[in-house]
PDB file of N, H, CA, C and O in Angstrom:
ATOM      1  N   MET A   1     173.041  94.825 113.559  1.00  0.00           N
ATOM      2  CA  MET A   1     172.968  93.404 113.850  1.00  0.00           C
ATOM      3  C   MET A   1     174.350  92.932 114.310  1.00  0.00           C
ATOM      4  O   MET A   1     175.334  93.100 113.590  1.00  0.00           O
ATOM      5  N   LYS A   2     174.423  92.349 115.494  1.00  0.00           N
ATOM      6  H   LYS A   2     173.624  92.212 116.078  1.00  0.00           H
ATOM      7  CA  LYS A   2     175.689  91.907 116.063  1.00  0.00           C
ATOM      8  C   LYS A   2     176.029  90.508 115.550  1.00  0.00           C
ATOM      9  O   LYS A   2     175.189  89.610 115.610  1.00  0.00           O
ATOM     10  N   PRO A   3     177.267  90.309 115.040  1.00  0.00           N
ATOM     11  CA  PRO A   3     177.649  88.978 114.555  1.00  0.00           C
ATOM     12  C   PRO A   3     177.798  87.990 115.708  1.00  0.00           C
ATOM     13  O   PRO A   3     178.106  88.379 116.835  1.00  0.00           O
ATOM     14  N   GLY A   4     177.578  86.714 115.417  1.00  0.00           N
ATOM     15  H   GLY A   4     177.328  86.398 114.502  1.00  0.00           H
ATOM     16  CA  GLY A   4     177.773  85.661 116.401  1.00  0.00           C
ATOM     17  C   GLY A   4     179.251  85.447 116.671  1.00  0.00           C
ATOM     18  O   GLY A   4     180.098  86.032 115.995  1.00  0.00           O
ATOM     19  N   PRO A   5     179.571  84.606 117.661  1.00  0.00           N
ATOM     20  CA  PRO A   5     180.975  84.397 118.038  1.00  0.00           C
ATOM     21  C   PRO A   5     181.847  83.882 116.898  1.00  0.00           C
ATOM     22  O   PRO A   5     182.992  84.315 116.766  1.00  0.00           O
ATOM     23  N   SER A   6     181.341  82.977 116.078  1.00  0.00           N
ATOM     24  H   SER A   6     180.411  82.626 116.185  1.00  0.00           H
ATOM     25  CA  SER A   6     182.175  82.430 115.003  1.00  0.00           C
ATOM     26  C   SER A   6     182.493  83.489 113.952  1.00  0.00           C
ATOM     27  O   SER A   6     183.597  83.509 113.407  1.00  0.00           O
ATOM     28  N   VAL A   7     181.542  84.361 113.664  1.00  0.00           N
ATOM     29  H   VAL A   7     180.645  84.345 114.106  1.00  0.00           H
ATOM     30  CA  VAL A   7     181.790  85.444 112.703  1.00  0.00           C
ATOM     31  C   VAL A   7     182.739  86.464 113.310  1.00  0.00           C
ATOM     32  O   VAL A   7     183.622  86.980 112.625  1.00  0.00           O
ATOM     33  N   ALA A   8     182.562  86.754 114.578  1.00  0.00           N
ATOM     34  H   ALA A   8     181.845  86.336 115.135  1.00  0.00           H
ATOM     35  CA  ALA A   8     183.415  87.740 115.240  1.00  0.00           C
ATOM     36  C   ALA A   8     184.877  87.292 115.251  1.00  0.00           C
ATOM     37  O   ALA A   8     185.770  88.089 114.963  1.00  0.00           O
ATOM     38  N   ILE A   9     185.126  86.026 115.579  1.00  0.00           N
ATOM     39  H   ILE A   9     184.401  85.379 115.813  1.00  0.00           H
ATOM     40  CA  ILE A   9     186.514  85.546 115.607  1.00  0.00           C
ATOM     41  C   ILE A   9     187.081  85.471 114.187  1.00  0.00           C
ATOM     42  O   ILE A   9     188.262  85.749 113.981  1.00  0.00           O
ATOM     43  N   SER A  10     186.258  85.100 113.214  1.00  0.00           N
ATOM     44  H   SER A  10     185.298  84.874 113.382  1.00  0.00           H
ATOM     45  CA  SER A  10     186.717  85.065 111.815  1.00  0.00           C
ATOM     46  C   SER A  10     187.109  86.459 111.343  1.00  0.00           C
ATOM     47  O   SER A  10     188.133  86.631 110.682  1.00  0.00           O
ATOM     48  N   ASN A  11     186.296  87.449 111.682  1.00  0.00           N
ATOM     49  H   ASN A  11     185.464  87.309 112.219  1.00  0.00           H
ATOM     50  CA  ASN A  11     186.616  88.828 111.299  1.00  0.00           C
ATOM     51  C   ASN A  11     187.899  89.305 111.961  1.00  0.00           C
ATOM     52  O   ASN A  11     188.708  89.988 111.333  1.00  0.00           O
ATOM     53  N   LYS A  12     188.086  88.952 113.218  1.00  0.00           N
ATOM     54  H   LYS A  12     187.429  88.398 113.729  1.00  0.00           H
ATOM     55  CA  LYS A  12     189.298  89.366 113.925  1.00  0.00           C
ATOM     56  C   LYS A  12     190.532  88.733 113.278  1.00  0.00           C
ATOM     57  O   LYS A  12     191.551  89.402 113.107  1.00  0.00           O
ATOM     58  N   ILE A  13     190.446  87.446 112.917  1.00  0.00           N
ATOM     59  H   ILE A  13     189.618  86.903 113.056  1.00  0.00           H
ATOM     60  CA  ILE A  13     191.555  86.771 112.232  1.00  0.00           C
ATOM     61  C   ILE A  13     191.847  87.442 110.893  1.00  0.00           C
ATOM     62  O   ILE A  13     193.004  87.577 110.495  1.00  0.00           O
ATOM     63  N   HIS A  14     190.791  87.858 110.205  1.00  0.00           N
ATOM     64  H   HIS A  14     189.851  87.747 110.528  1.00  0.00           H
ATOM     65  CA  HIS A  14     190.925  88.512 108.902  1.00  0.00           C
ATOM     66  C   HIS A  14     191.624  89.868 109.019  1.00  0.00           C
ATOM     67  O   HIS A  14     192.369  90.260 108.121  1.00  0.00           O
ATOM     68  N   GLU A  15     191.387  90.583 110.118  1.00  0.00           N
ATOM     69  H   GLU A  15     190.782  90.264 110.848  1.00  0.00           H
ATOM     70  CA  GLU A  15     191.870  91.951 110.266  1.00  0.00           C
ATOM     71  C   GLU A  15     193.247  92.065 110.929  1.00  0.00           C
ATOM     72  O   GLU A  15     193.932  93.073 110.755  1.00  0.00           O
ATOM     73  N   GLU A  16     193.660  91.038 111.690  1.00  0.00           N
ATOM     74  H   GLU A  16     193.104  90.219 111.832  1.00  0.00           H
ATOM     75  CA  GLU A  16     194.884  91.150 112.480  1.00  0.00           C
ATOM     76  C   GLU A  16     195.809  89.964 112.218  1.00  0.00           C
ATOM     77  O   GLU A  16     195.342  88.866 111.916  1.00  0.00           O
ATOM     78  N   ASP A  17     197.118  90.183 112.332  1.00  0.00           N
ATOM     79  H   ASP A  17     197.497  91.076 112.578  1.00  0.00           H
ATOM     80  CA  ASP A  17     198.086  89.099 112.151  1.00  0.00           C
ATOM     81  C   ASP A  17     198.105  88.141 113.334  1.00  0.00           C
ATOM     82  O   ASP A  17     198.193  86.927 113.150  1.00  0.00           O
ATOM     83  N   HIS A  18     198.023  88.677 114.539  1.00  0.00           N
ATOM     84  H   HIS A  18     197.951  89.663 114.689  1.00  0.00           H
ATOM     85  CA  HIS A  18     198.005  87.873 115.766  1.00  0.00           C
ATOM     86  C   HIS A  18     196.749  88.261 116.555  1.00  0.00           C
ATOM     87  O   HIS A  18     196.406  89.441 116.640  1.00  0.00           O
ATOM     88  N   ILE A  19     196.072  87.276 117.126  1.00  0.00           N
ATOM     89  H   ILE A  19     196.350  86.318 117.057  1.00  0.00           H
ATOM     90  CA  ILE A  19     194.877  87.594 117.895  1.00  0.00           C
ATOM     91  C   ILE A  19     194.920  86.941 119.274  1.00  0.00           C
ATOM     92  O   ILE A  19     195.505  85.876 119.472  1.00  0.00           O
ATOM     93  N   THR A  20     194.283  87.617 120.205  1.00  0.00           N
ATOM     94  H   THR A  20     193.808  88.482 120.044  1.00  0.00           H
ATOM     95  CA  THR A  20     194.010  87.072 121.526  1.00  0.00           C
ATOM     96  C   THR A  20     192.495  87.065 121.656  1.00  0.00           C
ATOM     97  O   THR A  20     191.841  88.079 121.412  1.00  0.00           O
ATOM     98  N   TRP A  21     191.943  85.936 122.035  1.00  0.00           N
ATOM     99  H   TRP A  21     192.474  85.112 122.234  1.00  0.00           H
ATOM    100  CA  TRP A  21     190.483  85.770 122.032  1.00  0.00           C
ATOM    101  C   TRP A  21     190.060  84.898 123.194  1.00  0.00           C
ATOM    102  O   TRP A  21     190.705  83.895 123.500  1.00  0.00           O
ATOM    103  N   GLN A  22     188.978  85.285 123.837  1.00  0.00           N
ATOM    104  H   GLN A  22     188.454  86.100 123.588  1.00  0.00           H
ATOM    105  CA  GLN A  22     188.374  84.433 124.853  1.00  0.00           C
ATOM    106  C   GLN A  22     186.871  84.504 124.655  1.00  0.00           C
ATOM    107  O   GLN A  22     186.284  85.586 124.653  1.00  0.00           O
ATOM    108  N   GLY A  23     186.257  83.347 124.489  1.00  0.00           N
ATOM    109  H   GLY A  23     186.734  82.468 124.491  1.00  0.00           H
ATOM    110  CA  GLY A  23     184.825  83.285 124.270  1.00  0.00           C
ATOM    111  C   GLY A  23     184.206  82.148 125.068  1.00  0.00           C
ATOM    112  O   GLY A  23     184.855  81.511 125.897  1.00  0.00           O
ATOM    113  N   GLU A  24     182.959  81.923 124.797  1.00  0.00           N
ATOM    114  H   GLU A  24     182.431  82.441 124.124  1.00  0.00           H
ATOM    115  CA  GLU A  24     182.202  80.927 125.552  1.00  0.00           C
ATOM    116  C   GLU A  24     182.308  79.525 124.959  1.00  0.00           C
ATOM    117  O   GLU A  24     182.197  78.543 125.693  1.00  0.00           O
ATOM    118  N   PHE A  25     182.519  79.409 123.651  1.00  0.00           N
ATOM    119  H   PHE A  25     182.609  80.207 123.055  1.00  0.00           H
ATOM    120  CA  PHE A  25     182.369  78.123 122.979  1.00  0.00           C
ATOM    121  C   PHE A  25     183.654  77.464 122.487  1.00  0.00           C
ATOM    122  O   PHE A  25     183.596  76.391 121.886  1.00  0.00           O
ATOM    123  N   ARG A  26     184.792  78.068 122.722  1.00  0.00           N
ATOM    124  H   ARG A  26     184.839  78.939 123.210  1.00  0.00           H
ATOM    125  CA  ARG A  26     186.053  77.453 122.310  1.00  0.00           C
ATOM    126  C   ARG A  26     187.149  77.874 123.287  1.00  0.00           C
ATOM    127  O   ARG A  26     187.013  78.886 123.974  1.00  0.00           O
ATOM    128  N   PRO A  27     188.227  77.106 123.350  1.00  0.00           N
ATOM    129  CA  PRO A  27     189.328  77.504 124.228  1.00  0.00           C
ATOM    130  C   PRO A  27     189.892  78.868 123.816  1.00  0.00           C
ATOM    131  O   PRO A  27     189.822  79.264 122.653  1.00  0.00           O
ATOM    132  N   ALA A  28     190.439  79.555 124.780  1.00  0.00           N
ATOM    133  H   ALA A  28     190.495  79.233 125.725  1.00  0.00           H
ATOM    134  CA  ALA A  28     191.010  80.884 124.536  1.00  0.00           C
ATOM    135  C   ALA A  28     192.212  80.793 123.594  1.00  0.00           C
ATOM    136  O   ALA A  28     192.901  79.775 123.539  1.00  0.00           O
ATOM    137  N   LEU A  29     192.445  81.874 122.858  1.00  0.00           N
ATOM    138  H   LEU A  29     191.885  82.701 122.902  1.00  0.00           H
ATOM    139  CA  LEU A  29     193.615  82.013 121.994  1.00  0.00           C
ATOM    140  C   LEU A  29     194.482  83.125 122.558  1.00  0.00           C
ATOM    141  O   LEU A  29     193.977  84.187 122.922  1.00  0.00           O
ATOM    142  N   GLN A  30     195.778  82.885 122.631  1.00  0.00           N
ATOM    143  H   GLN A  30     196.188  82.022 122.335  1.00  0.00           H
ATOM    144  CA  GLN A  30     196.716  83.891 123.121  1.00  0.00           C
ATOM    145  C   GLN A  30     197.768  84.160 122.043  1.00  0.00           C
ATOM    146  O   GLN A  30     198.593  83.297 121.746  1.00  0.00           O
ATOM    147  N   ASN A  31     197.734  85.344 121.467  1.00  0.00           N
ATOM    148  H   ASN A  31     197.064  86.045 121.708  1.00  0.00           H
ATOM    149  CA  ASN A  31     198.702  85.747 120.448  1.00  0.00           C
ATOM    150  C   ASN A  31     198.800  84.707 119.317  1.00  0.00           C
ATOM    151  O   ASN A  31     199.893  84.397 118.843  1.00  0.00           O
ATOM    152  N   ALA A  32     197.652  84.180 118.896  1.00  0.00           N
ATOM    153  H   ALA A  32     196.764  84.432 119.280  1.00  0.00           H
ATOM    154  CA  ALA A  32     197.599  83.147 117.856  1.00  0.00           C
ATOM    155  C   ALA A  32     197.649  83.777 116.467  1.00  0.00           C
ATOM    156  O   ALA A  32     197.277  84.936 116.280  1.00  0.00           O
ATOM    157  N   GLN A  33     198.117  82.987 115.496  1.00  0.00           N
ATOM    158  H   GLN A  33     198.419  82.046 115.648  1.00  0.00           H
ATOM    159  CA  GLN A  33     198.127  83.450 114.116  1.00  0.00           C
ATOM    160  C   GLN A  33     197.779  82.292 113.183  1.00  0.00           C
ATOM    161  O   GLN A  33     197.890  81.125 113.557  1.00  0.00           O
ATOM    162  N   ILE A  34     197.363  82.627 111.978  1.00  0.00           N
ATOM    163  H   ILE A  34     197.273  83.576 111.674  1.00  0.00           H
ATOM    164  CA  ILE A  34     197.047  81.644 110.950  1.00  0.00           C
ATOM    165  C   ILE A  34     198.342  81.254 110.246  1.00  0.00           C
ATOM    166  O   ILE A  34     199.073  82.118 109.761  1.00  0.00           O
ATOM    167  N   LEU A  35     198.621  79.970 110.191  1.00  0.00           N
ATOM    168  H   LEU A  35     198.027  79.269 110.585  1.00  0.00           H
ATOM    169  CA  LEU A  35     199.792  79.459 109.473  1.00  0.00           C
ATOM    170  C   LEU A  35     199.383  78.264 108.634  1.00  0.00           C
ATOM    171  O   LEU A  35     198.654  77.413 109.143  1.00  0.00           O
ATOM    172  N   PRO A  36     199.790  78.147 107.423  1.00  0.00           N
ATOM    173  CA  PRO A  36     200.564  79.144 106.683  1.00  0.00           C
ATOM    174  C   PRO A  36     199.714  80.374 106.389  1.00  0.00           C
ATOM    175  O   PRO A  36     198.486  80.300 106.365  1.00  0.00           O
ATOM    176  N   GLN A  37     200.367  81.485 106.169  1.00  0.00           N
ATOM    177  H   GLN A  37     201.365  81.545 106.189  1.00  0.00           H
ATOM    178  CA  GLN A  37     199.684  82.734 105.854  1.00  0.00           C
ATOM    179  C   GLN A  37     199.039  82.645 104.470  1.00  0.00           C
ATOM    180  O   GLN A  37     199.606  82.033 103.565  1.00  0.00           O
ATOM    181  N   PRO A  38     197.858  83.249 104.296  1.00  0.00           N
ATOM    182  CA  PRO A  38     197.229  83.274 102.972  1.00  0.00           C
ATOM    183  C   PRO A  38     198.144  83.943 101.943  1.00  0.00           C
ATOM    184  O   PRO A  38     198.839  84.908 102.262  1.00  0.00           O
ATOM    185  N   LYS A  39     198.144  83.438 100.734  1.00  0.00           N
ATOM    186  H   LYS A  39     197.580  82.654 100.476  1.00  0.00           H
ATOM    187  CA  LYS A  39     199.031  83.916  99.683  1.00  0.00           C
ATOM    188  C   LYS A  39     198.832  85.402  99.373  1.00  0.00           C
ATOM    189  O   LYS A  39     199.803  86.121  99.138  1.00  0.00           O
ATOM    190  N   ASN A  40     197.575  85.864  99.373  1.00  0.00           N
ATOM    191  H   ASN A  40     196.786  85.280  99.564  1.00  0.00           H
ATOM    192  CA  ASN A  40     197.311  87.261  99.019  1.00  0.00           C
ATOM    193  C   ASN A  40     197.306  88.190 100.227  1.00  0.00           C
ATOM    194  O   ASN A  40     196.949  89.361 100.096  1.00  0.00           O
ATOM    195  N   GLY A  41     197.696  87.689 101.411  1.00  0.00           N
ATOM    196  H   GLY A  41     197.986  86.738 101.517  1.00  0.00           H
ATOM    197  CA  GLY A  41     197.797  88.537 102.584  1.00  0.00           C
ATOM    198  C   GLY A  41     196.562  88.614 103.457  1.00  0.00           C
ATOM    199  O   GLY A  41     196.630  89.152 104.562  1.00  0.00           O
ATOM    200  N   SER A  42     195.437  88.093 102.998  1.00  0.00           N
ATOM    201  H   SER A  42     195.381  87.656 102.100  1.00  0.00           H
ATOM    202  CA  SER A  42     194.235  88.099 103.831  1.00  0.00           C
ATOM    203  C   SER A  42     193.428  86.829 103.585  1.00  0.00           C
ATOM    204  O   SER A  42     193.539  86.195 102.535  1.00  0.00           O
ATOM    205  N   LEU A  43     192.636  86.481 104.550  1.00  0.00           N
ATOM    206  H   LEU A  43     192.546  86.995 105.403  1.00  0.00           H
ATOM    207  CA  LEU A  43     191.810  85.290 104.493  1.00  0.00           C
ATOM    208  C   LEU A  43     190.390  85.701 104.120  1.00  0.00           C
ATOM    209  O   LEU A  43     189.702  86.311 104.938  1.00  0.00           O
ATOM    210  N   PRO A  44     189.931  85.387 102.909  1.00  0.00           N
ATOM    211  CA  PRO A  44     188.585  85.810 102.515  1.00  0.00           C
ATOM    212  C   PRO A  44     187.516  85.078 103.334  1.00  0.00           C
ATOM    213  O   PRO A  44     187.622  83.877 103.582  1.00  0.00           O
ATOM    214  N   ILE A  45     186.502  85.813 103.741  1.00  0.00           N
ATOM    215  H   ILE A  45     186.417  86.789 103.539  1.00  0.00           H
ATOM    216  CA  ILE A  45     185.406  85.251 104.535  1.00  0.00           C
ATOM    217  C   ILE A  45     184.108  85.454 103.770  1.00  0.00           C
ATOM    218  O   ILE A  45     183.755  86.580 103.421  1.00  0.00           O
ATOM    219  N   TRP A  46     183.399  84.365 103.512  1.00  0.00           N
ATOM    220  H   TRP A  46     183.686  83.450 103.796  1.00  0.00           H
ATOM    221  CA  TRP A  46     182.112  84.382 102.837  1.00  0.00           C
ATOM    222  C   TRP A  46     181.104  83.650 103.697  1.00  0.00           C
ATOM    223  O   TRP A  46     181.478  82.800 104.505  1.00  0.00           O
ATOM    224  N   ARG A  47     179.837  83.967 103.535  1.00  0.00           N
ATOM    225  H   ARG A  47     179.533  84.658 102.879  1.00  0.00           H
ATOM    226  CA  ARG A  47     178.758  83.267 104.228  1.00  0.00           C
ATOM    227  C   ARG A  47     177.973  82.481 103.187  1.00  0.00           C
ATOM    228  O   ARG A  47     177.530  83.031 102.179  1.00  0.00           O
ATOM    229  N   ALA A  48     177.807  81.183 103.445  1.00  0.00           N
ATOM    230  H   ALA A  48     178.167  80.736 104.264  1.00  0.00           H
ATOM    231  CA  ALA A  48     176.992  80.343 102.569  1.00  0.00           C
ATOM    232  C   ALA A  48     175.530  80.511 102.981  1.00  0.00           C
ATOM    233  O   ALA A  48     175.185  80.330 104.148  1.00  0.00           O
ATOM    234  N   VAL A  49     174.684  80.855 102.029  1.00  0.00           N
ATOM    235  H   VAL A  49     174.965  81.002 101.080  1.00  0.00           H
ATOM    236  CA  VAL A  49     173.264  81.100 102.302  1.00  0.00           C
ATOM    237  C   VAL A  49     172.439  80.209 101.388  1.00  0.00           C
ATOM    238  O   VAL A  49     172.621  80.216 100.171  1.00  0.00           O
ATOM    239  N   GLY A  50     171.543  79.451 101.973  1.00  0.00           N
ATOM    240  H   GLY A  50     171.395  79.445 102.962  1.00  0.00           H
ATOM    241  CA  GLY A  50     170.704  78.582 101.152  1.00  0.00           C
ATOM    242  C   GLY A  50     169.404  78.222 101.823  1.00  0.00           C
ATOM    243  O   GLY A  50     168.657  77.387 101.314  1.00  0.00           O
ATOM    244  N   GLY A  51     169.125  78.816 102.922  1.00  0.00           N
ATOM    245  H   GLY A  51     169.732  79.495 103.335  1.00  0.00           H
ATOM    246  CA  GLY A  51     167.913  78.512 103.660  1.00  0.00           C
ATOM    247  C   GLY A  51     167.012  79.722 103.732  1.00  0.00           C
ATOM    248  O   GLY A  51     166.620  80.282 102.709  1.00  0.00           O
ATOM    249  N   PRO A  52     166.687  80.122 104.949  1.00  0.00           N
ATOM    250  CA  PRO A  52     165.751  81.240 105.115  1.00  0.00           C
ATOM    251  C   PRO A  52     166.347  82.573 104.662  1.00  0.00           C
ATOM    252  O   PRO A  52     167.559  82.774 104.742  1.00  0.00           O
ATOM    253  N   PRO A  53     165.497  83.475 104.189  1.00  0.00           N
ATOM    254  CA  PRO A  53     165.971  84.790 103.766  1.00  0.00           C
ATOM    255  C   PRO A  53     166.721  85.539 104.870  1.00  0.00           C
ATOM    256  O   PRO A  53     167.560  86.391 104.578  1.00  0.00           O
ATOM    257  N   ALA A  54     166.429  85.231 106.122  1.00  0.00           N
ATOM    258  H   ALA A  54     165.748  84.539 106.360  1.00  0.00           H
ATOM    259  CA  ALA A  54     167.102  85.908 107.234  1.00  0.00           C
ATOM    260  C   ALA A  54     168.613  85.726 107.171  1.00  0.00           C
ATOM    261  O   ALA A  54     169.355  86.612 107.597  1.00  0.00           O
ATOM    262  N   SER A  55     169.086  84.590 106.647  1.00  0.00           N
ATOM    263  H   SER A  55     168.484  83.871 106.301  1.00  0.00           H
ATOM    264  CA  SER A  55     170.532  84.361 106.529  1.00  0.00           C
ATOM    265  C   SER A  55     171.164  85.356 105.564  1.00  0.00           C
ATOM    266  O   SER A  55     172.241  85.887 105.835  1.00  0.00           O
ATOM    267  N   ALA A  56     170.508  85.607 104.451  1.00  0.00           N
ATOM    268  H   ALA A  56     169.633  85.176 104.231  1.00  0.00           H
ATOM    269  CA  ALA A  56     171.012  86.568 103.470  1.00  0.00           C
ATOM    270  C   ALA A  56     170.956  87.984 104.029  1.00  0.00           C
ATOM    271  O   ALA A  56     171.875  88.775 103.817  1.00  0.00           O
ATOM    272  N   ILE A  57     169.897  88.299 104.732  1.00  0.00           N
ATOM    273  H   ILE A  57     169.150  87.656 104.904  1.00  0.00           H
ATOM    274  CA  ILE A  57     169.745  89.626 105.328  1.00  0.00           C
ATOM    275  C   ILE A  57     170.846  89.859 106.361  1.00  0.00           C
ATOM    276  O   ILE A  57     171.442  90.934 106.409  1.00  0.00           O
ATOM    277  N   LYS A  58     171.111  88.845 107.186  1.00  0.00           N
ATOM    278  H   LYS A  58     170.627  87.971 107.147  1.00  0.00           H
ATOM    279  CA  LYS A  58     172.155  88.955 108.214  1.00  0.00           C
ATOM    280  C   LYS A  58     173.524  89.188 107.575  1.00  0.00           C
ATOM    281  O   LYS A  58     174.287  90.038 108.033  1.00  0.00           O
ATOM    282  N   ALA A  59     173.833  88.438 106.522  1.00  0.00           N
ATOM    283  H   ALA A  59     173.213  87.748 106.149  1.00  0.00           H
ATOM    284  CA  ALA A  59     175.109  88.621 105.823  1.00  0.00           C
ATOM    285  C   ALA A  59     175.214  90.034 105.258  1.00  0.00           C
ATOM    286  O   ALA A  59     176.270  90.662 105.335  1.00  0.00           O
ATOM    287  N   GLY A  60     174.131  90.523 104.698  1.00  0.00           N
ATOM    288  H   GLY A  60     173.273  90.012 104.635  1.00  0.00           H
ATOM    289  CA  GLY A  60     174.130  91.873 104.140  1.00  0.00           C
ATOM    290  C   GLY A  60     174.365  92.946 105.186  1.00  0.00           C
ATOM    291  O   GLY A  60     175.154  93.865 104.963  1.00  0.00           O
ATOM    292  N   PHE A  61     173.696  92.845 106.316  1.00  0.00           N
ATOM    293  H   PHE A  61     173.055  92.099 106.497  1.00  0.00           H
ATOM    294  CA  PHE A  61     173.885  93.819 107.395  1.00  0.00           C
ATOM    295  C   PHE A  61     175.301  93.802 107.939  1.00  0.00           C
ATOM    296  O   PHE A  61     175.812  94.836 108.368  1.00  0.00           O
ATOM    297  N   MET A  62     175.946  92.632 107.926  1.00  0.00           N
ATOM    298  H   MET A  62     175.530  91.792 107.577  1.00  0.00           H
ATOM    299  CA  MET A  62     177.305  92.533 108.440  1.00  0.00           C
ATOM    300  C   MET A  62     178.352  92.845 107.380  1.00  0.00           C
ATOM    301  O   MET A  62     179.543  92.887 107.688  1.00  0.00           O
ATOM    302  N   GLY A  63     177.931  93.066 106.134  1.00  0.00           N
ATOM    303  H   GLY A  63     176.963  93.032 105.884  1.00  0.00           H
ATOM    304  CA  GLY A  63     178.859  93.395 105.060  1.00  0.00           C
ATOM    305  C   GLY A  63     179.714  92.216 104.620  1.00  0.00           C
ATOM    306  O   GLY A  63     180.818  92.404 104.108  1.00  0.00           O
ATOM    307  N   ILE A  64     179.205  90.992 104.819  1.00  0.00           N
ATOM    308  H   ILE A  64     178.308  90.839 105.235  1.00  0.00           H
ATOM    309  CA  ILE A  64     179.951  89.787 104.467  1.00  0.00           C
ATOM    310  C   ILE A  64     179.480  89.301 103.095  1.00  0.00           C
ATOM    311  O   ILE A  64     178.277  89.143 102.890  1.00  0.00           O
ATOM    312  N   PRO A  65     180.393  89.060 102.152  1.00  0.00           N
ATOM    313  CA  PRO A  65     179.983  88.495 100.862  1.00  0.00           C
ATOM    314  C   PRO A  65     179.302  87.144 101.081  1.00  0.00           C
ATOM    315  O   PRO A  65     179.617  86.441 102.040  1.00  0.00           O
ATOM    316  N   MET A  66     178.379  86.781 100.206  1.00  0.00           N
ATOM    317  H   MET A  66     178.123  87.353  99.426  1.00  0.00           H
ATOM    318  CA  MET A  66     177.680  85.516 100.376  1.00  0.00           C
ATOM    319  C   MET A  66     177.592  84.739  99.074  1.00  0.00           C
ATOM    320  O   MET A  66     177.625  85.307  97.983  1.00  0.00           O
ATOM    321  N   MET A  67     177.478  83.428  99.216  1.00  0.00           N
ATOM    322  H   MET A  67     177.451  82.966 100.102  1.00  0.00           H
ATOM    323  CA  MET A  67     177.261  82.521  98.101  1.00  0.00           C
ATOM    324  C   MET A  67     175.864  81.944  98.284  1.00  0.00           C
ATOM    325  O   MET A  67     175.568  81.337  99.313  1.00  0.00           O
ATOM    326  N   LEU A  68     175.016  82.131  97.297  1.00  0.00           N
ATOM    327  H   LEU A  68     175.256  82.624  96.461  1.00  0.00           H
ATOM    328  CA  LEU A  68     173.633  81.657  97.375  1.00  0.00           C
ATOM    329  C   LEU A  68     173.483  80.301  96.702  1.00  0.00           C
ATOM    330  O   LEU A  68     174.117  80.026  95.683  1.00  0.00           O
ATOM    331  N   THR A  69     172.639  79.461  97.281  1.00  0.00           N
ATOM    332  H   THR A  69     172.124  79.684  98.109  1.00  0.00           H
ATOM    333  CA  THR A  69     172.323  78.165  96.700  1.00  0.00           C
ATOM    334  C   THR A  69     170.945  77.734  97.161  1.00  0.00           C
ATOM    335  O   THR A  69     170.387  78.335  98.079  1.00  0.00           O
ATOM    336  N   THR A  70     170.395  76.720  96.551  1.00  0.00           N
ATOM    337  H   THR A  70     170.849  76.232  95.806  1.00  0.00           H
ATOM    338  CA  THR A  70     169.128  76.145  97.026  1.00  0.00           C
ATOM    339  C   THR A  70     169.446  74.834  97.739  1.00  0.00           C
ATOM    340  O   THR A  70     170.186  73.994  97.227  1.00  0.00           O
ATOM    341  N   LEU A  71     168.883  74.679  98.910  1.00  0.00           N
ATOM    342  H   LEU A  71     168.282  75.361  99.326  1.00  0.00           H
ATOM    343  CA  LEU A  71     169.160  73.479  99.700  1.00  0.00           C
ATOM    344  C   LEU A  71     168.111  72.393  99.488  1.00  0.00           C
ATOM    345  O   LEU A  71     168.351  71.228  99.807  1.00  0.00           O
ATOM    346  N   GLY A  72     166.979  72.757  98.964  1.00  0.00           N
ATOM    347  H   GLY A  72     166.784  73.703  98.705  1.00  0.00           H
ATOM    348  CA  GLY A  72     165.940  71.764  98.721  1.00  0.00           C
ATOM    349  C   GLY A  72     164.926  72.302  97.745  1.00  0.00           C
ATOM    350  O   GLY A  72     164.649  73.501  97.718  1.00  0.00           O
ATOM    351  N   GLY A  73     164.377  71.420  96.948  1.00  0.00           N
ATOM    352  H   GLY A  73     164.602  70.446  96.970  1.00  0.00           H
ATOM    353  CA  GLY A  73     163.386  71.848  95.964  1.00  0.00           C
ATOM    354  C   GLY A  73     164.041  72.378  94.713  1.00  0.00           C
ATOM    355  O   GLY A  73     165.262  72.338  94.559  1.00  0.00           O
ATOM    356  N   THR A  74     163.212  72.873  93.829  1.00  0.00           N
ATOM    357  H   THR A  74     162.220  72.906  93.954  1.00  0.00           H
ATOM    358  CA  THR A  74     163.707  73.421  92.564  1.00  0.00           C
ATOM    359  C   THR A  74     163.872  74.928  92.673  1.00  0.00           C
ATOM    360  O   THR A  74     163.251  75.568  93.523  1.00  0.00           O
ATOM    361  N   SER A  75     164.702  75.486  91.820  1.00  0.00           N
ATOM    362  H   SER A  75     165.206  74.966  91.130  1.00  0.00           H
ATOM    363  CA  SER A  75     164.993  76.922  91.906  1.00  0.00           C
ATOM    364  C   SER A  75     163.787  77.788  91.591  1.00  0.00           C
ATOM    365  O   SER A  75     163.737  78.938  92.026  1.00  0.00           O
ATOM    366  N   ASN A  76     162.814  77.277  90.851  1.00  0.00           N
ATOM    367  H   ASN A  76     162.854  76.342  90.498  1.00  0.00           H
ATOM    368  CA  ASN A  76     161.643  78.106  90.540  1.00  0.00           C
ATOM    369  C   ASN A  76     160.734  78.332  91.748  1.00  0.00           C
ATOM    370  O   ASN A  76     159.786  79.113  91.667  1.00  0.00           O
ATOM    371  N   GLN A  77     161.011  77.662  92.858  1.00  0.00           N
ATOM    372  H   GLN A  77     161.781  77.028  92.923  1.00  0.00           H
ATOM    373  CA  GLN A  77     160.244  77.892  94.083  1.00  0.00           C
ATOM    374  C   GLN A  77     160.713  79.154  94.804  1.00  0.00           C
ATOM    375  O   GLN A  77     160.071  79.607  95.752  1.00  0.00           O
ATOM    376  N   PHE A  78     161.820  79.711  94.359  1.00  0.00           N
ATOM    377  H   PHE A  78     162.341  79.343  93.589  1.00  0.00           H
ATOM    378  CA  PHE A  78     162.389  80.835  95.094  1.00  0.00           C
ATOM    379  C   PHE A  78     162.215  82.120  94.357  1.00  0.00           C
ATOM    380  O   PHE A  78     162.640  83.170  94.839  1.00  0.00           O
TER     381      PHE A  78
END
C-alpha cells in the first residue's frame, strides 16, 4: 500500500535532517529542515484512527503507530 503525499513527506522529514521535496499539493522544499529540532532526535509520527476500519488497516500496512478512538456513538458499537 503506497502512502499518500502527506505521509510520504512526514516520513522523509522523520528519516532525514534536510529534505528536498516537490509534490502536487504544496510548494516545493529545497534543503529544508525542522527547527527547532526534536529533543530526542526524531519526530514521532502517529496516525489517528477513529472512522472506518480501512484507516487502521492502512496504518498497519505502512508500519505507522496509531491512536484509536471512537468518533461517534458508544464504544460497544465497535
